[in-house]
N, C-alpha and C positions, 0 to 999 in steps of 0.2 A: 941829200935832203930827201925825205920820204914824201910821197905824193899820194893823194886819194881823190876819187871822183865822187861827187855828190849825185845821188840817184834822184829820180822824180819824186820819191817819197821823203826826200830830205835826209837820207841815210848815207853814211860813209863806212868803209871798211878801214879800220886802223891797220896800217902796214905791219907785216910780221916783225920786221926789225924793231919797230917802235913798241909793239906788244911785248916782245922779248926783253927789250931794254928796261921797260917799266914793270915787268912781271905781270902783265895783264892777261886775264883768261876769261872764259865764259862766265857771265853773271857779274863781273866786276863793274863798279860804278865809276863814272867820271863826272866832273863838274866843268862847266864852261864859263869862263870869265871874259867879259868884254872890257878891254883896256886900251884906250887911245887908238882905236881903229884895228886892234889886234883881237883875235879870238884865241884864248888860252885854254887848253884842255888839261885839267888836273886830275890825276887818278885819285879816287877816294879809297884809301886802304885803312885797315884796322877797324877798331870799334871804340865805343865811348870810353872804355876802361883805359885805352892808350892815352887819353887826355888827362888822367888823374894827376893833379899837382901842377898842371900847366897854367892854371888861372889863379892868380893870387887872390885870396879872400881878405878884404879890408873891412868887413863888417857892414857893407852896404850891398844893395841889390846890384847885380851885374846885368847890363843890357847885352844879351847874347847876340842880338841881330847886329849891333855895332861891332862887337868883338868878331863875329863871323866875317863881316865885310873887311875889317882890318886884316884878318888872317888871309883872306883871299887875295888882297892886294899885295901882302908880303910874299905870299907863295908865287904870285904872278911875277914879281920882281926877281925872285930867286930863279925861276925857270927861264926868264929872259936872258940871264947872264950866260 
């Protein structure tokens, strides 16, 4: 298991083995999800064009904030396994 230390400024260094495993490099963004007492860090990769076709259009407005939360929870479940 990889371990990191929190600095007085609230910063951590992601261990090299984790950065390599997820292909993280300078300037990459990550999202933090709080789920039942866990902090889950999810790499944010790609761009908006990668999402093309992933949301079905049913002729009504889509609440993207609800969709975003659902996707975060699904990703959190996937990474917990």
